[in-house]
C-alpha positions in Angstrom: 0.0 0.0 0.0 1.3 3.4 -1.0 1.4 6.1 1.7 1.1 9.5 0.2 1.7 12.8 2.1 -1.5 14.4 3.4 -1.6 17.4 1.0 -2.4 18.1 -2.6 0.3 18.2 -5.3 0.1 19.7 -8.8 2.3 17.0 -10.5 3.9 13.6 -10.0 7.5 12.6 -11.0 8.4 8.9 -11.1 11.7 7.2 -11.2 11.5 4.2 -13.5 13.6 1.2 -12.4 12.5 -0.2 -9.0 9.7 2.4 -8.9 7.4 1.9 -11.9 8.9 -1.3 -13.1 10.4 -4.2 -11.1 13.7 -4.3 -13.0 16.4 -3.8 -10.4 17.3 -7.5 -9.9 17.7 -7.9 -13.6 19.9 -4.8 -13.8 22.1 -6.2 -11.1 22.6 -9.5 -12.9 23.6 -7.6 -16.1 25.9 -5.3 -14.2 27.8 -8.3 -12.7 28.2 -10.0 -16.0 29.2 -6.8 -17.9 31.8 -5.9 -15.3 33.2 -9.5 -15.4 33.4 -9.4 -19.3 35.2 -6.1 -19.1 37.9 -7.4 -16.8 36.7 -6.1 -13.4 38.2 -8.4 -10.8 36.5 -6.8 -7.8 33.2 -7.8 -6.3 30.2 -5.5 -6.9 27.9 -6.5 -4.1 24.1 -6.2 -4.2 24.3 -3.7 -1.3 26.7 -1.5 -3.4 24.4 -1.8 -6.4 21.4 -0.5 -4.5 23.6 2.2 -3.0 24.2 3.5 -6.5 20.5 3.2 -7.6 19.6 6.2 -9.7 23.2 7.2 -10.4 24.2 7.5 -14.0 25.8 4.1 -15.0 29.0 5.7 -16.5 29.5 7.6 -13.2 29.1 4.4 -11.2 31.9 2.7 -13.1 34.1 5.8 -12.6 33.5 5.7 -8.9 34.1 1.9 -8.7 37.4 2.4 -10.7 38.5 4.9 -8.1 37.6 2.7 -5.2 39.4 -0.3 -6.5 42.3 1.6 -8.2 41.6 0.0 -11.6 40.8 1.3 -15.1 37.8 -0.7 -16.4 36.3 1.0 -19.5 33.0 2.7 -18.4 31.7 3.1 -21.9 32.2 -0.6 -22.6 30.6 -1.7 -19.3 27.5 0.5 -20.0 27.2 -0.6 -23.6 27.5 -4.4 -22.9 25.2 -4.1 -19.8 22.6 -2.3 -21.9 22.8 -5.0 -24.7 22.3 -7.8 -22.1 19.5 -6.0 -20.3 17.5 -5.1 -23.5 17.4 -8.8 -24.4 15.7 -9.6 -21.1 13.2 -6.7 -21.0 10.3 -9.2 -21.7 10.9 -10.6 -18.1 10.1 -7.2 -16.5 6.8 -6.6 -14.6 5.2 -3.5 -13.2 5.5 -2.4 -9.6 1.8 -2.6 -9.3 0.9 -0.2 -6.5 3.0 2.6 -8.2 1.9 1.7 -11.8 -1.8 1.7 -10.6 -1.4 5.1 -9.1 0.1 6.5 -12.4 -2.7 4.8 -14.4 -5.4 6.3 -12.1 -3.8 9.8 -12.2 -3.4 9.9 -16.0 -5.4 12.9 -17.4 -5.8 14.4 -13.9 -2.3 15.7 -13.1 0.8 16.2 -15.2 3.3 13.4 -14.8 6.9 12.8 -15.8 9.6 10.1 -15.5 13.1 11.1 -14.3 15.5 8.1 -14.5 19.2 7.5 -14.2 19.0 4.7 -16.8 19.8 5.4 -20.5 16.9 6.7 -22.6 16.4 3.6 -24.8 16.2 1.3 -21.7 13.7 3.5 -20.0 11.5 3.8 -23.1 11.7 0.0 -23.7 10.8 -0.8 -20.0 7.8 1.6 -20.1 6.6 0.3 -23.5 6.8 -3.3 -22.4 4.8 -2.7 -19.2 2.2 -0.6 -21.0 3.0 2.6 -19.2 4.9 4.7 -21.8 1.7 6.6 -23.0 1.2 8.0 -19.5 4.4 10.2 -19.6 4.8 13.0 -22.2 8.0 14.0 -20.3 10.8 11.4 -19.8 14.0 12.8 -18.4 17.2 10.7 -18.7 21.0 11.4 -18.3 21.1 12.7 -21.9 18.9 15.6 -20.9 21.0 17.0 -18.0 24.5 18.0 -17.1 24.4 16.2 -13.7 22.5 13.0 -12.8 21.1 12.1 -9.4 21.8 13.0 -6.5 22.0 16.4 -8.2 18.4 17.9 -8.5 18.8 18.6 -12.3 16.5 15.8 -13.5 13.6 16.7 -11.2 13.9 20.4 -11.8 13.9 19.9 -15.6 10.8 17.6 -15.3 9.0 20.3 -13.2 10.0 22.9 -15.8 8.7 20.8 -18.7 5.4 20.2 -16.9 5.1 23.9 -16.1 4.8 23.2 -12.3 6.8 24.8 -9.5 9.2 22.3 -7.9 7.5 22.6 -4.5 4.2 21.4 -6.0 5.7 18.2 -7.4 5.7 14.8 -5.6 8.5 12.4 -6.4 8.3 8.6 -6.2 11.7 7.0 -5.7 13.4 3.7 -4.6 17.0 5.0 -4.6 19.0 6.9 -2.0 20.5 9.2 -4.7 17.0 9.9 -6.0 15.7 10.8 -2.6 18.6 13.2 -2.2 17.9 14.7 -5.6 14.3 15.3 -4.7 15.2 17.0 -1.5 17.8 19.2 -3.3 15.1 20.1 -5.8 12.8 21.2 -2.9 10.3 18.4 -3.6 8.6 16.0 -1.2 9.3 12.3 -2.0 7.6 8.9 -1.4 10.1 6.1 -0.8 9.3 2.9 -2.7 10.7 -0.1 -0.8 11.9 -3.3 -2.6 9.1 -5.1 -0.8 6.4 -3.1 -2.5 5.4 -5.3 -5.4 
C-alpha cells in the first residue's frame, strides 16, 4: 500500500527502475556480467548496487574504478550491460501499486519520469509494461549535465510540466533519487523493494 503525504500536489514525478517497473534484480545480474566481461576483478555487491541506484551508469563505473584503483572502461561496461538488459526486458513486470497510481492519475495531473538509466532502456521498459503513454515528459541522463543525486532531472521535469518544484511529488526507490528530490525542494515517497 502506497502512503502519500497528506496534502495536494500539482504534478507527480516517477523514477523508472525499481519504482514503476520491477527491473532492479535484472539490472544487477547484467551489471555483474558486464563488469566481469570487461575485466573487473573486484566484487560489486548487491548492497553497493542498491547504494548506486539512480546514479548514471557511467559515473558508477568511474567511482568503482576509483575505489578499486583499476581502469575498467566505463563506456564498454555501460554498452554491454545495456545490450544484455535489452534482451531480457520481456521478463520485467510492473511495480503494481505505483503503476496503478500512475494509471489512475493519468489525465488528472501532469506526470513525468526522471530516471538515471539510459533513454532507450527507460523507453523499452515503459513500453513493455504498457506505461509509456502516461508520460509525455521522460528525463534521462542525456537531458541534463548532472544526474542524481543532483536535482537537475527533477527540476527539468518540473519545468517541462510547467509546475513549480515545491508542488511536485517524487516517487523513488533509490537513495540518490531521494537526495535529488530534497535538493530540488520536492517531497518524495520512498518505494521499498518489498512493495510489489
